[in-house]
N, C-alpha and C positions, 0 to 999 in steps of 0.2 A: 334225729336231733337237729334242730334248726338253732343256729346261734347267729347273732348279729352283733358286729363289732363297729364302732365308730372310730374311723381313722382320723387321728388328730391333724395330721398334715394336710389332708385334703377335704375335711369335714364331709366325708362321704361314707354312708352306710355299706358295709360289705356284708353280703349273705354268704354263709357257707354252711354246707351240710354233708353228711354222709349218706351215699347212696344205698338205697334198700333194694331189696329183690324186686320189689313192685316197681321201682324206677327202672330196673333193667328190663323186665319184661315188657313194661308199657311204652318206654321211650328209646331204648337201645339196640334190643334183640330184633332182627328182622323177622317179618311175619312167618316165613317158611321154616325158620328154626325155633321158634317159640316154644312148640311142643317138646323137642328134644332138651333145649337148654333151660326150660323152666324146672326141670327135675335137679338141675345142680345146685349145690349149696351156694350161698351169697359170695363166700371167700373163693370159691373157684371161678365163679363169673367175674369177681375183681381181678383175679390173676389172668384170667382169659383176655379180658378186654382191656386190661391194664388202665381202668378207671377206678377212682375210689370216692371222689368228691364232686360236688357242683359249687363252684365259686364264682359269685356274680354271674351265673348263666353259663359259665364255661365249664366245661368237664375237665378235671385234672386228675393225675396220677400222684397220690400223696403217699404212696407206699415209702417206709422208711421214716415216716413222720407219725407223730401220735394222731390217732384218728379224732381226737376230741379237740385238743389244744392247737394241733399242727406244728408243734415244735419238733425238731429234729430228734430223733430217737439215737440214744448211746447205749451200748450193750450193757453197760453197768447201771443204767437208770430205767429200764424196761421192766414193765411188771411181769411177775413170775405167773401171773393167771392168764393174760392175753399179751402177746408179743407185740400188738398194735397199739398199745396203750402206754404212756410213761407212768410211773409209780404215782405222780400228783393227781392224776385223773381217775385211777381206779381205786 
């Protein structure tokens, strides 16, 4: 999911997207570990490397935030279907 927001203060385009398993295999995992780690689930890879998003070319750990809108997750406003998304995004 690629989303681009325009920052009103700086008139700058911000690219943010959730990393996929393909991103981890191609860009993050070292070549000698690819065979073993490619069998892991994407949630396990995000937990292992502590990276969830790429924002303006920088890898960020956004656990604790909604993976879609990146707002802070509260326990009473988290979706019952997926703990990584707020109620509004699902």
